[in-house]
C-alpha positions in Angstrom: -191.9 -42.0 -15.8 -191.8 -45.8 -15.8 -189.3 -47.6 -13.7 -187.6 -50.9 -13.5 -187.2 -53.0 -10.6 -185.6 -56.3 -10.2 -186.7 -58.9 -7.5 -184.6 -61.9 -6.3 -185.7 -64.6 -3.6 -184.2 -67.7 -2.2 -185.5 -69.7 0.6 -183.3 -72.5 1.8 -180.7 -72.6 4.5 -178.2 -74.3 2.1 -177.9 -70.9 0.2 -176.9 -68.9 3.1 -173.2 -67.8 2.7 -172.7 -69.3 -0.7 -173.2 -66.2 -3.0 -176.8 -67.2 -2.8 -178.2 -64.6 -5.3 -175.3 -64.9 -7.7 -177.2 -66.8 -10.7 -180.3 -64.7 -10.3 -178.1 -61.5 -10.3 -176.2 -62.3 -13.2 -179.3 -63.1 -15.2 -181.0 -59.9 -14.2 -178.0 -57.7 -14.8 -177.4 -59.4 -18.4 -181.0 -58.7 -19.3 -180.5 -55.1 -18.1 -177.4 -54.7 -20.4 -178.9 -56.0 -23.4 -182.2 -54.1 -23.1 -180.3 -50.9 -22.1 -182.2 -50.5 -18.9 -181.3 -49.4 -15.3 -183.0 -50.9 -12.3 -184.3 -48.1 -10.0 -184.1 -50.5 -7.0 -183.2 -54.2 -6.5 -185.0 -56.2 -3.9 -183.8 -59.5 -2.5 -184.8 -61.6 0.3 -184.4 -65.1 1.8 -187.9 -66.3 2.4 -190.3 -68.8 1.3 -192.4 -68.2 -1.9 -195.5 -69.8 -0.5 -197.1 -66.5 0.2 -196.7 -62.8 -0.3 -197.8 -61.3 3.0 -194.6 -62.6 5.0 -192.1 -61.3 2.5 -190.9 -57.9 3.6 -189.1 -57.0 0.8 -192.0 -57.8 -1.6 -194.2 -55.7 0.6 -191.9 -52.8 0.1 -191.7 -53.2 -3.6 -195.4 -53.5 -3.8 -195.8 -50.3 -1.7 -193.9 -48.2 -4.4 -194.8 -49.9 -7.6 -196.8 -47.7 -9.9 -198.8 -48.2 -13.4 -196.4 -48.6 -16.0 -193.6 -49.9 -13.9 -191.9 -53.2 -14.5 -190.6 -55.9 -12.3 -188.0 -58.4 -13.5 -187.5 -61.8 -12.1 -185.2 -64.5 -13.3 -188.0 -67.2 -13.1 -191.5 -67.4 -12.0 -190.6 -69.2 -8.8 -188.9 -66.1 -7.6 -192.3 -64.6 -7.8 -194.2 -67.4 -6.2 -194.5 -71.2 -5.6 -198.1 -71.2 -5.0 -200.4 -71.3 -8.1 -203.8 -70.2 -7.0 -202.4 -67.2 -4.7 -199.9 -66.6 -7.5 -202.4 -66.3 -10.2 -204.4 -63.9 -8.1 -201.3 -61.7 -7.4 -200.4 -61.8 -11.1 -203.8 -60.5 -12.3 -203.9 -57.8 -9.6 -200.5 -56.4 -10.8 -201.6 -56.8 -14.5 -204.9 -55.1 -13.9 -202.8 -52.3 -12.2 -200.8 -51.9 -15.2 -197.7 -53.3 -13.8 -195.4 -55.5 -16.3 -194.0 -58.7 -15.0 -190.9 -60.2 -16.9 -189.9 -63.6 -16.1 -186.5 -64.1 -18.0 -186.8 -68.1 -17.9 -190.6 -68.2 -18.3 -191.4 -65.7 -21.3 -194.7 -67.2 -22.0 -196.2 -65.8 -18.9 -194.4 -62.4 -19.0 -197.2 -59.9 -19.1 -196.5 -58.4 -22.7 -197.1 -61.9 -24.0 -200.2 -62.3 -21.7 -201.6 -59.0 -22.6 -201.8 -60.0 -26.1 -203.7 -63.0 -25.4 -206.1 -61.1 -23.4 -206.7 -58.4 -26.0 -207.6 -61.0 -28.5 -210.0 -62.5 -25.9 -211.7 -59.1 -25.5 -212.6 -59.0 -29.2 -214.2 -62.6 -29.1 -217.6 -63.8 -27.8 -218.3 -64.6 -24.3 -217.4 -68.5 -24.8 -214.0 -67.7 -26.6 -213.2 -64.9 -24.2 -213.8 -67.1 -21.2 -211.9 -70.0 -22.7 -208.9 -67.7 -23.4 -208.9 -66.1 -20.1 -208.7 -69.7 -18.6 -205.9 -70.5 -20.8 -204.0 -67.5 -19.2 -204.5 -69.1 -15.8 -203.5 -72.5 -17.0 -200.2 -71.2 -18.6 -199.2 -69.8 -15.2 -200.1 -72.9 -13.3 -198.4 -75.1 -15.8 -195.1 -73.3 -15.7 -195.2 -73.4 -11.6 -196.1 -77.0 -11.7 -193.3 -77.9 -14.2 -190.8 -75.9 -12.0 -191.9 -78.0 -9.0 -191.6 -81.1 -10.8 -188.2 -80.5 -12.2 -187.0 -79.5 -8.4 -188.5 -82.8 -7.3 -187.0 -84.9 -9.8 -183.6 -83.2 -9.4 -183.7 -83.7 -5.7 -184.8 -87.4 -6.0 -181.9 -88.0 -8.5 -179.5 -86.8 -5.9 -181.1 -89.0 -3.1 -180.9 -92.0 -5.6 -177.3 -91.3 -6.1 -176.6 -91.4 -2.5 -178.5 -94.7 -2.0 -176.4 -96.1 -4.9 -173.1 -95.0 -3.6 -170.9 -97.0 -1.4 -168.3 -94.3 -0.8 -167.8 -92.9 2.8 -167.9 -89.3 3.6 -164.6 -87.5 4.3 -161.2 -87.1 2.8 -157.7 -86.5 4.5 -157.1 -82.8 5.4 -155.5 -80.7 2.5 -156.3 -83.5 -0.1 -158.6 -83.0 -3.1 -159.7 -85.9 -5.3 -160.0 -85.3 -9.0 -163.7 -84.0 -9.8 -165.7 -86.4 -11.7 -168.2 -85.5 -14.2 -171.0 -86.7 -12.2 -169.9 -84.4 -9.2 -169.5 -81.4 -11.6 -173.1 -82.0 -12.8 -174.5 -82.1 -9.4 -172.6 -79.1 -8.2 -174.2 -77.1 -11.2 -177.6 -78.6 -10.2 -177.1 -77.4 -6.8 -176.1 -73.8 -7.7 -179.1 -73.7 -10.0 -181.6 -75.3 -7.3 -180.7 -74.8 -3.7 -183.3 -77.1 -2.4 -180.7 -79.6 -3.0 -178.7 -80.0 0.2 -174.8 -79.9 0.6 -175.1 -83.1 2.8 -176.8 -85.0 0.3 -173.9 -84.2 -2.2 -171.3 -85.0 0.5 -172.8 -88.3 1.0 -173.4 -89.2 -2.4 -169.8 -88.3 -3.6 -168.1 -89.4 -0.3 -166.3 -86.0 0.2 -166.2 -83.7 3.1 -168.0 -80.3 3.6 -164.8 -78.2 2.9 -163.9 -80.3 -0.1 -167.5 -79.6 -1.5 -167.2 -76.0 -0.7 -163.6 -75.8 -2.4 -165.4 -77.3 -5.5 -168.5 -75.0 -5.4 -166.1 -72.0 -5.2 -164.0 -73.4 -8.2 -167.3 -73.7 -10.3 -168.4 -70.3 -9.5 -165.1 -69.0 -10.7 -165.4 -71.0 -13.7 -162.3 -73.2 -13.0 -163.9 -76.5 -12.3 
């Protein structure tokens, strides 16, 4: 019997206490519903993606995963943020017969990669080596792209802070009208929690309580 598992991971202090797994969980549940699957177990942890050995929930998942089983992630960064080690672990699981599904990175999900490798095995040595290198490159490119997007987002927030002349804080009980820029930044924050609340507070000149209020409204779809 083949089982489906889901894995969620976050790693920043800013996410703690703010429904930190909500976006990942929603995406994973939507995928399960659309594909008529039921996760046997869901694993989640607040830990860096730089290695696998220090991630206790990941270690538990690896200890029970069997050939033919499937692990579903929202994106490749939930799996790893380290390209070389990530590639080795990816190939280890692939060779074991474990399916890896990355909802936001379908070109490196194992069903697609296995098609490429099947083609490679039918080629001569040069073509086979080239195609296998392409598989590794795909994984590294996706990891690098995610890191670059994160860096760009964080820098944009910091640039906004530098350009803002507003002061932090608002009178108690008073909420200013939410600007489009603040809405956009809150959505970026919810999608990438390496962005810090304090940076948003400084950029838009609002208090922590006000920001939390707006974050709550955005999560409820009322912002």
